[in-house]
Every structure is written in structure tokens, then in C-alpha cells.
C-alpha positions as CSV (number, residue, x, y, z in Angstrom):
1,M,16.4,-2.8,7.6
2,D,14.6,-0.8,4.9
3,E,10.9,-1.1,5.4
4,V,7.7,0.8,4.8
5,Q,4.3,0.7,6.6
6,I,1.2,-0.1,4.6
7,R,-2.3,0.6,5.8
8,L,-5.2,-1.1,4.0
9,Y,-8.6,0.4,4.1
10,A,-12.2,-0.9,3.5
11,S,-12.4,-4.0,1.4
12,L,-8.6,-4.1,1.0
13,R,-8.3,-5.3,4.6
14,T,-9.0,-8.8,3.4
15,Y,-5.5,-8.8,2.1
16,H,-4.0,-8.2,5.6
17,P,-2.6,-11.4,7.1
18,G,-3.7,-10.2,10.6
19,D,-6.7,-8.4,11.9
20,G,-6.2,-5.3,9.6
21,A,-6.0,-2.8,12.5
22,K,-2.3,-2.5,12.5
23,P,-0.2,-1.4,9.5
24,L,1.8,-4.0,7.6
25,K,5.5,-3.6,7.9
26,V,7.2,-4.7,4.7
27,E,10.8,-4.8,3.7
28,I,11.6,-3.0,0.5
29,V,14.5,-3.3,-2.0
30,P,16.2,-0.2,-3.6
31,G,14.1,1.2,-6.4
32,E,10.9,-0.6,-5.3
33,T,7.7,1.0,-6.6
34,I,4.2,0.9,-5.1
35,R,3.2,-1.3,-8.0
36,S,5.9,-3.9,-7.4
37,L,5.2,-3.8,-3.6
38,C,1.5,-4.5,-4.2
39,Q,2.4,-7.4,-6.5
40,R,4.7,-8.9,-3.9
41,I,2.0,-8.7,-1.2
42,E,-0.6,-10.1,-3.6
43,I,-2.9,-7.0,-3.9
44,P,-4.0,-6.6,-7.5
45,P,-3.2,-3.0,-8.6
46,A,-6.7,-2.5,-10.0
47,E,-8.1,-3.1,-6.5
48,A,-6.1,-0.3,-4.9
49,P,-6.4,2.6,-7.3
50,V,-6.3,5.3,-4.6
51,I,-2.8,5.7,-3.1
52,F,-1.3,8.0,-0.6
53,V,2.4,8.1,0.4
54,N,3.2,10.1,3.5
55,N,-0.2,11.8,3.3
56,R,0.3,12.9,-0.4
57,R,-1.4,11.5,-3.4
58,G,0.7,8.8,-5.1
59,N,0.7,6.6,-8.2
60,P,1.7,3.0,-8.7
61,D,5.1,3.9,-10.3
62,D,6.3,6.1,-7.4
63,R,9.5,4.8,-5.9
64,L,9.4,4.1,-2.2
65,S,11.9,5.2,0.4
66,P,12.6,3.5,3.8
67,G,10.2,4.7,6.4
68,D,7.4,5.7,4.0
69,R,3.8,5.2,5.0
70,V,1.6,3.9,2.2
71,D,-2.2,4.1,2.5
72,L,-4.1,2.0,-0.1
73,F,-7.9,2.5,-0.7
74,P,-10.3,0.8,-3.1
75,L,-12.6,2.9,-5.2
76,V,-15.6,4.0,-3.2
77,A,-19.1,4.6,-4.6
78,G,-21.8,6.5,-2.8
79,G,-24.2,9.2,-3.1
């Protein structure tokens, strides 16, 4: 099975169907992008603008590979 792990941080944890502590394991199709994956799991792209794939900065149009780890973060303000 071709799947990726998705970790949701901060306010994005509300989109996790469980407790949010464990990564989501989601099956992907060939050519799937981060944008299409977010749409399938019902996370609006604007709410997850900070993306890392395998600990490297990513963007919504990056194609995913089986076994990738995707970390999604909301914008964070502070000072």
C-alpha cells in the first residue's frame, strides 16, 4: 500500500479524526500532490501554509512518494 504519514500541528489538530498525537496514515495515488491530499482530508490549503516533507520545506504542488512524512503548520504570530 502506498501511503504517507501526516502530522498536524497547533490549530490544525482540529482536523485530525483522533486525538492528534499520532500521525495520520493516508493512502496516496500516483502523482498525488500535497494540495490534492489536503483537499481529500478536508484541510483548506490556506490554513496550512507551512509545509515540510521529510524535514525539508515543501510547497502545495510537490508530488508525494510512498513513505513520505508530511508536516503541516498554520501561520503563527508572536512577538
